[in-house]
N, C-alpha and C positions, 0 to 999 in steps of 0.2 A: 530394484533399481537397475536400469539398463547400463551396460558397461560403456557403450559408445560415447555417451555424453562425457563421462568421466575421462575416457581416453583423450578426447578432444581437448579438454582442459589441460591435461597433463602434457600433451604434445606442445601446447602453446607455452607452458611454463618451463619446459625442459630445454634450457639453452646454456650449457656450461655453468651450472649454478655453483657459486663458491660456498665453501663450508662456513657455517655460522659459528663465530668464536664464542667461547664461554657458554656453551650450551649445557643445560642441566638435562642429561639424557634420561634419567629416571622420571623426571617431570614430563618430558616430551612423550616417553613411551607409555605413560599411564593416562595420557590425554584421550578422551573419547574421540572416535573417528567421525561421528555424525556431523559435527559442525563443519568439518572440512569438505563434506560432500554437498553442502547447500549451494544452490545457484548464487553466483555473485560473490563467493567467498575466495576469490582468486588470491588475494594477498596472504591470507592465513595458510592456504595450501602451499604457496611459494615458500612461506616461512617453515612449514613442516618439512618440505624437501630439503631445504638448507640445513635444518637441524639434523635430519637423518644422515646427511653427508658427514656430519661431525660425530655421529654415533656408531661408526663401524661399517657403514655402507658407502658405496662409491657411485659414480655416475652410471656405470654399467648396471648395477643393481637397481637403480632408480629410473631405468628406461621406462617410457610410458606404459608399455604393456605389462612388464613385470609388476610395477606398482599398482596399476589399475586392476589387474585380475586378482592380485592378493588382497586388495581392498574389498573387492566384490565377494571373494571367498570368506573373508573375515566377517563381513556383514551377513552373509548367508549362514555361517556356522555358529555365530554367537549373538545372543540377545542384545548385549550392550558392549560391542567391540571397542577396544582401545587401540592405540597405535602399536602397542607391543604385539598384538595379535597379527598385524601385518609384518612387523619387523621379524618376528620369530619365523614366519612362513618363508621370508626371503633368506634368513640365516640357514634354514634347513635346505633350501634350494642350493645355496652356495657349497654345500658339502657333497653334492651329487656329481657323478661323472658326466652326465649330460650337461650340467651347468658349466663345468670346466671346459668341455668340448665346444659349447656354444660361445663361451668367452674367448677361446683361442681362435675360433673362426672370425669372430667379431674384430679382434685385434689384427689378424692377418688381412682381412678385407679393408680395414681402416688404413693399414700401412700401404696397400696397393692403391687405395683411393687417394692417398696424398700425392702419389706420383702421377696420377692421371686425373687429378681433381677437376681441372678446368676443361678437359676434353668433352665436347658434346657427345651425347649418346646417339648412336646410329647403328643400323645393321651393317653398314659398310665398314666401319672401323671396329666392330665387335670382334671379328675373328682374331685380330692382333691383340686386343685386350684379353680375350679368352685365353690366348696362348700364354700371356704374362701371368694371368691368374693361375693357370694350370701349373706353371713352374713354381709357384709359391705354395699352393694349397694341396696338390696331389690328391684331389678329392673329386672324382668324376660326377658323383651324385650332387654335390654342392654346385658344381659348375652347371649341371643340367637345370637345377633350380633357379640359379642366377639368370640363365638364358631364357627360361620360361617367364620369369618375373620381367625381364627386359622386354621380351616380345609383347607381353600383355600390356606393359606400360606404354610402349610405342603405339600399340593398337588403340588404346584408350585415348591417349593424349596427342599422338602424332609427334613427328620430330620437331624439336624446337632448340634454338641456340641456348635457351635458359635451362634445358635439362642436361645436366652434366653427370659424368660418372660419379663424382663426389656426392651429389644430391641423390642419385639413384641408389648408391651403396647405403646411404643413410636410411632410405626407405626400406631397402632389402633387409638390413640388420634388424629393423623394427619388426618386420614381417617374420624373420626367423625366430625372434623371441616369442611371438605369438605361437608359432608352431611348437617351440620347446615347452611352453606353458601348458599346451594341450596334452602333453605327455603325462601330466599329473592326474589325468583322468584314469590312467591305468593303475592296477595294483602295483605296489612297490617292487614285488619280485618278478614282474613280467614286463617291465618298461623297456628293457633292451637285452638282446641276446649276446651282445658283444660282437656280433658278426658284422655290424655296420656302425659307422660313426655318426649317423644321422641322429638329430636331437629327438625326433619322434621315431624311434627305431621300428623296423619291421620285426615283429615279435616272432618267437618260435611258437607256432600254433600248437604243437603237441605238448610242449612244456607248459604253456599258458593254460591249455585246457586241463591238464592234469592238476594244476595248482589252483584252479578257479574255485571260488566260494560257491558251494552247492546250494546255498540259500538264495542265490541270485541268478537270473538267466544270463546267457552268454550273448554278447553283442559283437559280431564280427564286422569290422570296418575294412572293406576292400578298397584300397587306396592306391594312389600312384604318385610318384615324384613329379611326373610330367602332367598330371591331371588338373587342368585349370579349374574345373568344377569342384574338385576336392578342396582346393585352396579357397574358393569362394564360400563354400559351406563352412569351412573351418573358421574363416574370419568374420562371417556374418550370422551364422546359426549356432555352431557348436560352442562359441564363446559367450553366447547369451547366458546369463547367470542361472536361469531356471533349467536350461538344457544341460549346462555344465554340471550342476549339482545333481540332476537326475541320473545322468550317466555315471558320475562318480560314486554315487551312494547306492544305486540300485541295480547296476549291471557289471558283469565281468567284461570289460572292453579288451578285445584282441585286435590289434591294428596290423593289417597285412598288406604290404606293398606288392603289387603284381609286377612291377618293373625293377624290383631290387636285383641287381646283377651279382650280388655276393654268391660265391660258391659255398655250399654247405660243408661243414667239416665232416669227417668220416662217420662219427656216431649219428649225426643228424641225417646224413645221406642214407644210412641204413634204415632209419625210421621211415624216411620218405619212400624208399624202395619197398619196404614192407607194406606201406599203405597203398601205393600205386605201382605194383611190379610191372604192369604192362606199359607204363609210360616212361619215355627217356627224359628225365628231368635233370638239368645241370645247374640251375640257379634257384635261389630262395624265391624269386619273383615267379618263376615258372611253376613252382610248387604252389604258391599262393593262388596263382591264376587257375591252376587245375582244381584246387580246393573250391574256389568260387564256382566254377562250372558245375562240379559234381554236387555241391551243396545247395546251389541257388538256381542253376540252369541259366545263369546270366554272366555277361562278360564286361559290363559297363562299370565305370568308377565315377563317382562314389557309389558304393552299394553297402547298405547297412542291413545285416541279417541277424534276427534274434532267434536263438534256439534254447531249448531246455537241455538238460545234461545227458539225455539220450540222443541229442542232435536231431530232434524233431523241430522242423522249421515253424516258428510262431508268427514271424512278420518279416516283410521285406520293404525297404525304403530306398529310393533312388535319389537323384539330385532334387533337392527341395529347399528353396530359400525362405519358406514360411516357417519360422521357428516355432510358432504356436502349433501348427499342424504337425510338424516333426515331433514335437514334445508329446502331443496327444497320441500319436501313433505308437511311440515308445511306452506310454502309460498303458495303452490297451494291451500291448504285448506283455507288459509286466503283470497286468491283472490276469491275463490268460495263464501265465506261468504259475502264479500263486493259486489260481483256481485248480490247476491240474496236479499240483503237488500232492 
């Protein structure tokens, strides 16, 4: 099942839903998911969301993409999934540091949005708004993502009195959650190096490589915070259920931002200098960009490169909005890796 239709339904339903009193949570959690996914079953899905609000989850946990992607994962992972399969996945997410950071950003942005809720979005008043956000968030990477999102929104829709910062932040928060959920594609021990607070962190290439599963090929995703085409692929291709599960189950994903301005700590800098002693590298992004040039002879983002564990290149993919073709390319690289083992 495609996730887009499910997300559309969830967005329509998600409007400050009240908790449903006297909910028997055990009964709800043991209910099969399938009936809720049927077309035209809006009322029962609404009832499910209300029930989950009374069973230990809140409105942040039940944002459309959180609920949608966990439903898709549950359907993909289990023959006869029940609501508990979705609930347990969300509970596990709540225990992670990326979740807590995503929630903190969500709450801070919402607090800012309340103060500027009714102001129309425009490039003229953005510098003042950006200054106010900067004073609250102290996160330049997040500010860059907000600005990229705003610019793209204005380019697509044009300036309008109906587009306010309140509504724009609502859309941005939903988008940030999509990005956070994509981090579950990565192995648990390589999701974040702690060097950056971004929800889908720029990984430590050397650590992730050393800890990778040798039965699976390596997939390097050369990414960029300011890369609009990366965001397009993440929201329209990588979140497709078959692509998501293929990467999660069959590849070692290593996510590398080429514009990460974080300075490496001393130990990591030593590793970088040993790998590239002839290059003056000062940031994680510069290191990742140099890795991309050396390993792929390319500089564009997105760039997906599949390698075996001797770092022999098996496949390269660039910007590609055809999910089927992208999936087939990955499957061909996987077959080559298995053949060469």
